[in-house]
SELUM-404780 format. One record per atom (N, C-alpha, C): residue in three letters; x, y, z. Coordinates in steps of 0.05 Angstrom, whole numbers, plus 32768, in hexadecimal, padded with zeros to 4 digits. Atoms other than C-alpha are relative to their C-alpha. Example, Ala and Ser with C-alpha at 12.3 -4.5 7.8 and 13.67 -1.06 7.14 Angstrom:
// SELUM-404780
ALA80127FE88000 ALA80F67FA6809C ALA801280188000 SER7FF07FE87FFF SER81117FEB808F SER7FF18016800E 
//
This chain:
// SELUM-404780
MET800C801A7FF9 MET7DC4802A8004 MET800E7FEA7FF1 LYS7FF480158010 LYS7DE480047FCB LYS801B7FF8800B ALA7FE580067FF5 ALA7E2A800A7FEA ALA7FFD7FEF8019 GLN8003800F7FE8 GLN7E107FF0802C GLN7FF67FE37FFA SER8009801B8006 SER7DEB7FB5800D SER80167FEF7FF3 ASP7FEA800F800C ASP7E287FA27FE4 ASP80137FF68016 SER7FED80087FEB SER7E547FA28022 SER7FF37FEB8012 SER800D80137FEF SER7E1F7F7B8049 SER80027FE47FF3 ARG7FFD801A800D ARG7E207F448015 ARG801C7FF68001 GLY7FE480088000 GLY7E6C7F458017 GLY80097FF4801A THR7FF7800A7FE6 THR7E707F348061 THR7FFE7FE18001 SER8003801D7FFF SER7E597EEC8053 SER80117FF27FEB ALA7FEF800C8014 ALA7E897EE28019 ALA80197FF4800D PRO7FE7800B7FF6 PRO7EC97EB98022 PRO801480168007 LEU7FED7FEC7FF8 LEU7EFF7EDF8046 LEU801880007FED PRO7FE97FFF8012 PRO7F3A7EF7801B PRO80177FEF8009 TRP7FE980117FF9 TRP7F797ECD8018 TRP8014800F8012 ILE7FED7FF17FF0 ILE7F9F7F06803B ILE7FFE7FF9801D TRP800380067FE3 TRP7F827EF0807E TRP800F7FE78007 HIS7FF080177FFA HIS7FA57EAD8077 HIS801D80088003 ALA7FE57FF67FFD ALA7FE67ED3806D ALA8004800E801B VAL7FFE7FF37FE6 VAL7FD87EFD80AB VAL80027FEB8017 LEU800080157FEB LEU7FCA7EBE80D4 LEU801B7FF28001 ALA7FE6800E8001 ALA800C7E9F80BC ALA80168013800A ALA7FEB7FED7FF9 ALA80347EDF80C7 ALA80048003801E GLY7FFE7FFD7FE3 GLY80247EE38111 GLY80137FEC800D PRO7FED80147FF5 PRO80457EA18126 PRO801C80037FF4 ALA7FE67FFE800C ALA807D7EAE80F5 ALA80108016800E LEU7FF37FEB7FF1 LEU808E7EEF8118 LEU80087FF7801C GLY7FFA800B7FE5 GLY808A7ECC815B GLY80187FED8000 VAL7FEA80128002 VAL80BA7E968144 VAL801A80107FFB LEU7FE87FEF8005 LEU80EA7ECC8129 LEU8009800D8019 ALA7FF97FF47FE6 ALA80E87EEF816C ALA800E7FEC8012 ALA7FF380157FEF ALA80F97EAE818F ALA801B7FF97FF7 LEU7FE68008800B LEU81337EA08161 LEU801680168003 LEU7FEC7FEB7FFC LEU81547EE4816B LEU800F7FFC801A ASP7FF080037FE8 ASP818D7EDE819C ASP801180198005 PRO7FF17FE77FFB PRO81A47F2281B7 PRO801C7FFB800A SER7FE580047FF4 SER81E07F0281D9 SER80157FFD7FEA LEU7FEC80028016 LEU82017EF98194 LEU800A801B7FF7 ALA7FF77FE58008 ALA82067F44818B ALA801A8007800E GLU7FE67FFA7FF6 GLU824A7F638195 GLU800180148017 SER7FFF7FEB7FEC SER82397F9F81C0 SER7FE67FFF8011 ALA80177FFF7FEE ALA820A7FAC81FA ALA7FE9800F7FF3 LEU80157FF1800E LEU81E47FDF81D0 LEU7FF27FEF7FEC ALA800C80128014 ALA81D97FAD8198 ALA7FF07FEA800D GLN801080157FF1 GLN81C27F7881CA GLN7FE6800C8009 ALA80197FF37FF6 ALA81907FA981E8 ALA7FED80057FE9 GLN80117FFA8017 GLN81777FBD81A3 GLN7FF37FE67FF6 LEU800C80198009 LEU816D7F74818F LEU7FEB7FF68013 GLU801580087FEC GLU81477F6781D0 GLU7FE7800F7FFB ILE80187FF08006 ILE81187FA081BF ILE7FF37FF77FE6 VAL800B800A8019 VAL81107F868178 VAL7FF07FE68005 ARG800E80197FF9 ARG80FC7F428196 ARG7FE48007800B GLY80197FF87FF5 GLY80C77F6481BF GLY7FED800C7FEC ALA80107FF48015 ALA80AE7F8C8183 ALA7FF47FEA7FEE LEU800A80168010 LEU80A87F4C815A LEU7FEA7FF1800E GLY8015800D7FF1 GLY80807F2B8191 GLY7FE780108001 ALA80177FEE8000 ALA80527F678196 ALA7FF280007FE5 ALA800B8000801B ALA80497F67814A ALA7FF17FE67FFB ALA800E80198003 ALA80367F1D814C ALA7FE58000800F ALA80197FFE7FF1 ALA80027F2A8182 ALA7FEC80127FF1 ALA80117FEE800E ALA7FE77F65815A ALA7FF47FF37FE7 LEU800B800E8017 LEU7FE07F3A811B LEU7FEA7FEC8008 LEU801580127FF6 LEU7FB97F078143 LEU7FE6800F8006 GLY80187FF07FFA GLY7F8A7F3E815B GLY7FF280087FE6 VAL800B7FF8801A VAL7F817F568113 VAL7FF17FE97FF4 TRP800D8018800B TRP7F717F0F80FD TRP7FE67FFA800D LEU801980057FF2 LEU7F3D7F078133 LEU7FE980137FF7 LEU80147FED8009 LEU7F1A7F458118 LEU7FFD80007FE2 ARG7FFE8000801D ARG7F217F2F80D0 ARG7FE580047FF2 ARG801B7FFD800D ARG7ED67F2B80C0 ARG7FF7801D8000 THR80077FE47FFF THR7EC97F7280D8 THR801180117FEE ILE7FEE7FF08011 ILE7F067F8D80B5 ILE7FFA7FFB7FE2 THR80068007801C THR7EF47F688074 THR7FE6800F7FF8 ALA80197FF28006 ALA7EAD7F868077 ALA8006801E7FFD ASP7FF97FE48002 ASP7ECB7FCB8083 ASP800F80077FE6 VAL7FF17FFC8019 VAL7EFB7FC48048 VAL7FED7FFF7FE8 ARG801380028016 ARG7EC27FAE801B ARG7FEE80187FFF GLY80107FE88000 GLY7E987FE88032 GLY800F80187FF5 THR7FF07FEB800B THR7ED280178023 THR80027FFF7FE2 LEU7FFF8003801D LEU7ED97FFB7FDD LEU7FE680077FF3 ALA801A7FF8800A ALA7E8E80047FD3 ALA7FFD801E7FFF ARG80017FE37FFF ARG7E94804D7FE8 ARG8012800C7FEA TRP7FEF7FF68016 TRP7ECE80567FB7 TRP7FF27FFF7FE5 ARG800F80038019 ARG7EA4803B7F7E ARG7FE980147FFE ALA80187FEE8000 ALA7E6980667F93 ALA8008801D7FFC ALA7FF77FE48001 ALA7E9380A67F94 ALA800880077FE3 ARG7FFA7FF9801C ARG7E8D80B87F4A ARG800D801B7FFE ARG7FF57FE68000 ARG7E9D81007F58 ARG800E8005801B ASP7FF27FFC7FE6 ASP7ED281117F8C ASP7FF48017800F PRO800C7FEA7FF0 PRO7EB7813B7FC5 PRO801280178004 ARG7FF07FE87FFA ARG7ECE81817FD6 ARG800F7FFC801B PRO7FF280027FE6 PRO7F028188800E PRO7FEF80088018 SER80117FF77FEA SER7ECF81AE8038 SER7FEC7FEB8009 ALA801280157FF8 ALA7EA381708037 ALA800E7FEA800F LEU7FF080157FF4 LEU7EDB81448051 LEU800C8009801B VAL7FF27FF67FE8 VAL7EFB81708086 VAL7FEB800A8014 PRO80147FF87FED PRO7ED1817880C6 PRO8006801C800B GLY7FFC7FE77FF1 GLY7EC681BA80EA GLY80097FFA801D VAL7FF780047FE4 VAL7EDF81C48131 VAL7FEA80048014 GLY80167FFD7FED GLY7E9B81CF814F GLY7FF080197FFA PRO800F7FE88004 PRO7E6D820B8158 PRO801280187FF8 SER7FF07FEA800A SER7E83824C8137 SER800E80108016 GLY7FF47FF17FEA GLY7E90826E817A GLY80197FF1800A PHE7FE980107FF7 PHE7EBE8235818F PHE801780027FEC ALA7FEC7FFE8015 ALA7EE28239814C ALA800F801B8002 ILE7FF47FE57FFE ILE7EEE82848155 ILE801480018018 VAL7FEF80017FE8 VAL7F0B8278819B VAL801A7FF17FF9 LEU7FE980108007 LEU7F3A8243817E LEU801380107FEF TRP7FEF7FF08012 TRP7F5482728147 TRP800E80168010 ILE7FF47FEB7FEF ILE7F5F82AA817A ILE80167FF48011 ALA7FEC800D7FEF ALA7F83827A81A9 ALA80197FF87FEF LEU7FE980078011 LEU7FAF8262816F LEU801180187FF9 ALA7FF17FE88006 ALA7FC282A9815C ALA801080098018 ALA7FF27FF87FE8 ALA7FD382B981A4 ALA80187FEE8007 TRP7FEB80137FFB TRP7FFC827A81AD TRP801780047FEC GLY7FEC7FFD8015 GLY80208283816B GLY801180198004 LEU7FF27FE77FFC LEU803282CC8179 LEU80127FFF8019 SER7FF080017FE7 SER804A82BE81C0 SER80187FEE7FFD VAL7FEA80128004 VAL8075828381AB VAL8014800C7FED ALA7FEE7FF38013 ALA809282A7816E ALA80108017800C GLY7FF27FEA7FF3 GLY80A182E58197 GLY80137FF78015 GLY7FEE800A7FEB GLY80BE82BE81D0 GLY80197FF37FF5 LEU7FE8800C800C LEU80EC829581A4 LEU801280147FF3 ALA7FF17FEB800E ALA810182D3817E ALA8013800F8013 VAL7FF07FF17FED VAL811B82F581BD VAL800D7FEE8015 GLY7FF580127FEC GLY812F82B781E3 GLY7FF48003801B ALA800E7FFB7FE6 ALA80FA82C28219 ALA80047FE98013 ARG7FFA80157FEC ARG810A829C8259 ARG7FE77FF2800A TRP8018800D7FF7 TRP80C1828D8267 TRP7FFB7FE67FF1 LEU80028019800F LEU80C582588231 LEU800F7FE9800E GLU7FF280147FF1 GLU80F88233825A GLU7FF07FF78019 LEU800F80067FE8 LEU80CB82368297 LEU7FE97FEC7FFB VAL801780118006 VAL809382108274 VAL80077FE77FF0 THR7FF880168011 THR80BC81DF824B THR80147FED800D TYR7FED80127FF3 TYR80E781BC827E TYR7FF47FE48001 GLU8008801C8000 GLU80E481708283 GLU7FEB7FFB8015 ASN801780067FEF ASN80A1815982A0 ASN7FF38019800B GLY800B7FE77FF7 GLY808D81A282A6 GLY7FE480047FF6 PRO801C7FFA8007 PRO804B81C58297 PRO7FF97FF87FE3 LEU80068004801C LEU804F81C0824B LEU80007FE27FF9 GLU7FFF801C8005 GLU80638177824A GLU7FE97FF1800C THR8017800C7FF3 THR802D8165827C THR7FE680067FEF ALA80177FF98011 ALA7FFA818B8250 ALA80007FEF7FE7 THR7FFE80118018 THR801381638214 THR7FF57FE48005 VAL8009801A7FF8 VAL800681228238 VAL7FE180008003 VAL801D7FFE7FFC VAL7FC08138824D VAL7FF180037FE5 ALA800D7FFC801A ALA7FB0814F8206 ALA7FFE7FE57FF1 TYR80008019800E TYR7FC4810C81E8 TYR7FED7FEB800E GLY801280127FF2 GLY7F9F80E6821E GLY7FE380067FFB ALA801C7FF88006 ALA7F5F810E8213 ALA7FFA7FF97FE3 ALA80048006801D ALA7F68810581C7 ALA7FFA7FE27FFD ALA8004801D8001 ALA7F6D80B981D1 ALA7FE47FF98009 ILE801B80057FF7 ILE7F2C80B981F9 ILE7FEB80087FEC LEU80137FF78014 LEU7F0880E281C5 LEU80007FEE7FE7 ALA7FFF80128017 ALA7F2080B4818D ALA7FF27FE58007 LEU800D80187FF8 LEU7F09807781B4 LEU7FE180048001 SER801D7FFA7FFE SER7EC5809881C1 SER7FF480017FE4 ALA800A7FFF801C ALA7EBE80A78176 ALA80007FE57FF4 PHE8000801B800A PHE7ED280608166 PHE7FE87FF08009 ARG8017800F7FF5 ARG7E9D80428194 ARG7FE6800A7FF3 ARG80197FF6800C ARG7E6880708177 ARG7FFE7FF77FE3 GLU80018009801B GLU7E7B805F8130 GLU7FFB7FE37FFE ARG8004801D8001 ARG7E7E8015813E ARG7FE47FF88007 ARG801C80067FFA ARG7E3A8015815F ARG7FEE80077FE9 ALA80117FF98017 ALA7E1D80398123 ALA80057FED7FE8 ASP7FF980118016 ASP7E41800980F4 ASP7FF87FE38004 GLY8008801C7FFA GLY7E2B7FC98116 GLY80187FED7FFC ALA7FEC80148005 ALA7E547F8E80FC ALA801580097FEC GLY7FED7FF58014 GLY7E7B7FBB80CC GLY7FF580007FE4 GLY80088001801C GLY7E777FC58082 GLY7FFB801B7FF4 ARG80057FE5800A ARG7E708011807C ARG801A800C7FF5 SER7FE67FF58008 SER7EB980288079 SER80147FF88014 LEU7FEA80057FEE LEU7EFC8024809B LEU800380168015 ARG7FFF7FEA7FED ARG7EED806280C5 ARG80047FF6801D PRO7FFB80097FE5 PRO7EE7803B8107 PRO801D7FF68005 ALA7FE5800A7FFE ALA7F2A801980FA ALA801480178002 LEU7FEE7FE98000 LEU7F4B805C80EC LEU7FFE800F801B LEU80037FF37FE5 LEU7F2E8079812D LEU800E7FF08015 LEU7FF280117FED LEU7F48803E8154 LEU801E80037FFE ALA7FE37FFB8004 ALA7F8D80498136 ALA8008801B800B LEU7FFA7FE67FF5 LEU7F8B80928149 LEU80007FFF801E ALA800180027FE3 ALA7F7780818190 ALA801A7FF2800A ALA7FE8800E7FF8 ALA7FB0804F8195 ALA801980117FFD SER7FE97FEE8004 SER7FE280828179 SER800280158016 CYS80007FEC7FEB CYS7FCD80B781AB CYS80087FF4801B PHE7FF9800E7FE7 PHE7FD2808581E4 PHE801E7FFA8000 LEU7FE480068002 LEU8017807181CC LEU801180198005 ILE7FF07FE77FFC ILE803080B981C9 ILE7FFE8009801D ALA80037FF87FE4 ALA801380C9820E ALA80127FEE8012 GLY7FEF80127FF0 GLY8036808B822A GLY801D80067FFC GLU7FE47FF98005 GLU8077809E8209 GLU80088019800E GLU7FF97FE77FF3 GLU807480E48225 GLU80057FFD801E THR7FFC80057FE3 THR807080C8826C THR80137FE98005 ASP7FEF80187FFE ASP80A2808F825E ASP7FF07FE9800C TRP801380157FF7 TRP80668061826A TRP7FFD7FFF801E GLY80057FFD7FE4 GLY805A807B82AF GLY801980018012 GLN7FE780007FF0 GLN80A3807782C5 GLN8006801C800C THR7FFC7FE57FF6 THR80A480C382CC THR7FF38004801B TYR800F7FFB7FE7 TYR807180C08304 TYR80037FEA8014 LEU7FFE80177FEE LEU807A807A8320 LEU801D7FFA8009 GLY7FE480047FF9 GLY80C68078831F GLY800A7FE48000 TYR7FF7801C8001 TYR80CD802E830E TYR801A7FFE7FF0 GLU7FE78004800E GLU810F801382F4 GLU7FFD7FFB7FE2 THR80018004801D THR811E801382AA THR80087FE37FFA PRO7FF8801C8008 PRO811F7FCC828B PRO801C80007FF5 ALA7FE480028007 ALA81657FB4827C ALA800580077FE3 ALA7FFC7FFB801C ALA815E7FB68230 ALA7FFE801E7FFA PHE80037FE48005 PHE81457FFE8231 PHE80168010800E GLN7FEA7FF37FF2 GLN817B80118263 GLN801880047FEE ASP7FE97FFF8011 ASP81B080028230 ASP7FFB800D7FE5 ALA80067FF6801B ALA818C801681F0 ALA7FF4801C7FFF ASN800E7FE77FFF ASN816A80558208 ASN801480178006 ILE7FEE7FE97FFC ILE818F80988203 ILE7FFE800C801C GLN80047FF47FE5 GLN817080B28243 GLN7FFC7FEA8015 HIS800280167FED HIS816E806D8264 HIS7FE57FFE800D ASP801B80027FF6 ASP81238070826C ASP7FF07FEC7FF0 PHE80118014800E PHE80E980438256 PHE7FEF800E7FEB SER800E7FF48016 SER80D680628214 SER800C7FF87FE6 LEU7FF78008801B LEU80DB805481CA LEU800D80187FF2 HIS7FF77FE9800F HIS80E7809B81B1 HIS801D80098008 ASN7FE57FF97FF8 ASN812980A081D7 ASN80147FE97FFA LEU7FED80168007 LEU8146805E81BB LEU8015800A7FED ALA7FE97FF98012 ALA818A8065819A ALA7FFC7FF17FE6 PRO8004800D801A PRO817F80588150 PRO80197FF47FF5 PRO7FE7800B800D PRO81AF802D8127 PRO800A80127FEA GLY7FF57FF18016 GLY81DD804B80F4 GLY8007801D8007 ALA7FF77FE47FFD ALA81EA809580EA ALA7FE980138006 VAL80167FEE7FF9 VAL81A680B080FF VAL8006800F8019 PRO7FFA7FF07FE8 PRO81AF80E98131 PRO7FF17FF58018 ALA800B800F7FEA ALA81A380C78174 ALA7FEA800F800E THR80137FF17FF0 THR817C80FF8195 THR7FEB800E7FEF ARG80117FF08011 ARG815581188159 ARG7FEC7FF07FEF TRP8011800F8013 TRP813380DF8134 TRP7FE280028007 ALA801C7FFE7FF8 ALA80F280E2815C ALA7FF5801C7FFA ASN80087FE58006 ASN80EF812E8155 ASN7FFB80047FE2 TRP80037FFE801D TRP80F9812A810A TRP7FE87FF17FF6 LEU801880108008 LEU80C480F48104 LEU7FE7800F8006 LEU80187FF17FF8 LEU8092811E812A LEU7FFC80197FEE ARG80017FE98012 ARG80A3815A80FF ARG7FF67FF87FE4 LEU80088009801A LEU809A813280C0 LEU7FE27FFA7FFF LEU801D80067FFF LEU8055811980D6 LEU7FF0801A8001 ALA800E7FE77FFF ALA8041816080E7 ALA7FFF800D7FE4 LEU7FFF7FF4801B LEU8057817780A2 LEU7FED7FF17FED MET8013800F8011 MET802F813F8081 MET7FE380088006 GLY801C7FF97FF8 GLY7FF0815280A9 GLY7FF9801D7FFB GLY80057FE38002 GLY7FF8819D80A4 GLY8008800D7FE6 GLY7FF77FF5801A GLY801981A78060 GLY7FF87FF07FE9 VAL800580128017 VAL8013816B8032 VAL7FE27FFA7FFE LEU801C80078000 LEU7FCC81578046 LEU7FEE80157FF4 PRO80117FEC800B PRO7FA981998039 PRO800680067FE2 LEU7FF97FFC801C LEU7FCF81A27FF8 LEU7FF47FEB7FEE LEU800B80168010 LEU7FBA815E7FDE LEU7FE280008001 LEU801E7FFE7FFF LEU7F7281687FF6 LEU7FF680137FEB TRP80097FEC8014 TRP7F6D81A47FC8 TRP80087FF97FE4 ARG7FF68004801B ARG7F96818A7F8E ARG7FFE7FE37FF5 ALA8000801D8008 ALA7F8D813D7F8C ALA7FE47FF48003 PRO801B800D7FFE PRO7F4881227F7B PRO80017FE4800B TRP7FFF801C7FF7 TRP7F5F80DB7F89 TRP80017FFF801F LEU7FFF80007FE3 LEU7F6E80EE7FD2 LEU7FE58007800C ARG801B7FFA7FF6 ARG7F29810D7FDB ARG7FEE7FE87FFD ARG801180188004 ARG7F0980CF7FBE ARG80087FEA8014 LEU7FF780147FED LEU7F3480A27FEA LEU7FF78007801C SER80097FF77FE5 SER7F2380CC8028 SER7FE37FFB8004 PHE801D80067FFF PHE7ED980C58017 PHE7FFC7FE28004 ALA8004801D7FFE ALA7EE0807A800D ALA80077FF5801C LEU7FF880097FE5 LEU7F058070804F LEU7FEE800D8016 ASP800E7FEF7FEC ASP7ED780A38072 ASP801480088015 ALA7FE97FFB7FEE ALA7F1980BA808F ALA7FFB80188012 PRO80037FEA7FED PRO7F1880E580CE PRO801780147FFC LEU7FEC7FED8007 LEU7F40811F80B0 LEU800180168016 PRO7FFE7FEA7FED PRO7F5B815780DD PRO7FF280197FF5 PRO800C7FE78009 PRO7F34819980DA PRO801680147FF7 TRP7FED7FED800A TRP7F5581D580B9 TRP8010800D8016 TRP7FF27FF47FE9 TRP7F6781F280FD TRP80177FEF8008 SER7FEB80127FF8 SER7F8F81B5810F SER80167FFF7FEB GLN7FEC80018016 GLN7FB181B480CB GLN801280188001 VAL7FEF7FE87FFE VAL7FC881FC80D4 VAL80137FFE8018 VAL7FEF80037FE8 VAL7FE381ED811A VAL80177FEC7FFA LEU7FEC80138007 LEU800881B08100 LEU8016800C7FEE LEU7FED7FF48012 LEU802881D880C8 LEU80128015800F LEU7FF07FEC7FF0 LEU803D821180F8 LEU80147FF28013 ALA7FEE800E7FEE ALA805B81DE8128 ALA80197FF77FF3 VAL7FE98009800F VAL808A81C680F2 VAL801680158001 PHE7FEC7FEA8002 PHE80AC820B80F1 PHE8009800A801B ILE7FF57FF87FE6 ILE80B88211813C ILE801D7FF78001 PRO7FE380078001 PRO81058213813F PRO80097FF4801B ASP7FF4800B7FE7 ASP813081ED8171 ASP80128014800E LEU7FEE7FEB7FF5 LEU81608229817B LEU80157FF58013 PRO7FEB800A7FEE PRO819C82038197 PRO801280178009 GLY7FED7FEC7FF6 GLY81C8822E81C3 GLY7FF28019800C VAL800E7FE97FF5 VAL8192826281D3 VAL7FF87FFC801D TYR800880067FE5 TYR8179823F8211 TYR80137FEB800C GLU7FEF80137FF3 GLU819C82158245 GLU7FF97FE37FF9 ARG8008801B8009 ARG817381D88230 ARG7FFA80017FE2 ASN80048001801D ASN816C81C281E7 ASN7FE47FF67FF9 ASN801A800C8006 ASN812481AA81EE ASN7FE980157FFF VAL80157FEC7FFF VAL80FE81ED81EF VAL7FF07FFF7FE7 GLY800F80008019 GLY80EC81ED81A6 GLY7FF07FE67FFC SER800D80198004 SER80DB81A381A4 SER7FE77FFD8013 GLU801780027FEE GLU80AD81A881E2 GLU7FEA80127FF6 LEU80157FEF800B LEU808881E381C3 LEU7FF37FF37FE8 ARG800B800E8018 ARG808081BB8183 ARG7FEE7FE98008 GLU801080177FF7 GLU8067817D81A7 GLU7FE68009800C PHE80187FF67FF4 PHE803581A581CF PHE7FEC800A7FEA SER80117FF58015 SER801A81C98191 SER7FF47FE97FF0 ILE800A8016800F ILE80138187816C ILE7FEB7FF18010 SER8013800E7FEF SER7FEF816781A7 SER7FE5800F8001 VAL80197FF18000 VAL7FBC819F81A9 VAL7FF27FFE7FE5 ALA800B8004801A ALA7FB28199815E ALA7FF27FE57FFE VAL800C801B8000 VAL7FA4814E8167 VAL7FE77FFF8012 LEU801780007FEE LEU7F75815B81A2 LEU7FE8800D7FF2 VAL80167FF3800E VAL7F4B818C8179 VAL7FF77FEF7FE9 TRP800780128016 TRP7F4D815C813E TRP7FED7FEA800A LEU801080167FF7 LEU7F3081238167 LEU7FE7800A800E LEU80187FF47FF6 LEU7EFF8151818A LEU7FEC80057FE9 ALA80117FFC8018 ALA7EE481658145 ALA7FF67FE67FF5 THR8008801A8009 THR7EE3811C8131 THR7FEA7FF48011 ARG8014800A7FEE ARG7EBC8109816F ARG7FE5800E7FFC LEU80187FF18004 LEU7E8A81418163 LEU7FF27FF87FE5 ALA800B8007801B ALA7E82812A811A ALA7FF87FE27FFE SER8006801D8002 SER7E7C80DF812A SER7FE27FFC8000 GLY801C80068003 GLY7E3A80C48114 GLY7FF280137FED GLU800C7FED8013 GLU7E2E810080E6 GLU800C7FFB7FE4 SER7FF78004801B SER7E398104809B SER801580157FFA VAL7FEA7FEE8006 VAL7E7E81248093 VAL80097FFD7FE3 GLY7FF78005801C GLY7E9481048052 GLY7FEA7FF57FEF GLY8015800A8010 GLY7E5080F48038 GLY7FFA7FE38005 ARG8004801C7FFA ARG7E4480B3805D ARG7FE57FF67FF9 
//
């Protein structure tokens, strides 16, 4: 009760100076985007990349404006988070922070399904099974299932966000609703990227900037040619692999060994992935690409992407089931 009353009093206090900086940064980014002149670049690729940077700066300016409009709610949530940090004199146990995946029967089914999937993929990759090619071709069954999984995960995250925000009123309890909204946006972004933002199904023409800067000449960010010596066809795969390693390897290790992370997770009321999802994320890191074994070089990456998407779906299903309940001792 004390934490809530402290945060309630804080909502009427003057807003921090940082919001003035956010308000100024938005127009500054917009001006910078307007000043960039892609025509000054020497190559068509550089011109296309600068055009995309201009668009990204404009989107960032709009996002900062949206954040500024929500400044009072965000300020209340930050103050509520700080109050929870001060109230957490003893760091909670990991089991108090990590949600379950639902009823025990459902959990057993998930672990059995994981064992079956892991054994079939490991065995298939070990012998170069051709059935893996049949399910991993471009826009095939596995990629479609990946899109559906991320789309469903985004809906679950939005549902949890709405439920948390209704329970929280004007804000002031924690940053959990903001984290849920970020997860929903991330899942929507990945689902959009997997379908080239609908281009796969609608067949519309690729914008000129993406036509020149995109390796596959489609409307997506993850296929953009990176500057410098970064491998052109691998940067997005390596990024996804790194995120999976953070969620499936680094996170559980720190949850058990770092009291500061447990206290921070409690303060944020962070929607952490359940142990099942963490195991899947870690296993996905070790799915090899096996170049030269199959006619296409995307078999390993498609299996990895699908596994990660299911891990995220179960994570946000568990989060939705736990929304409104006391997971971290709310």
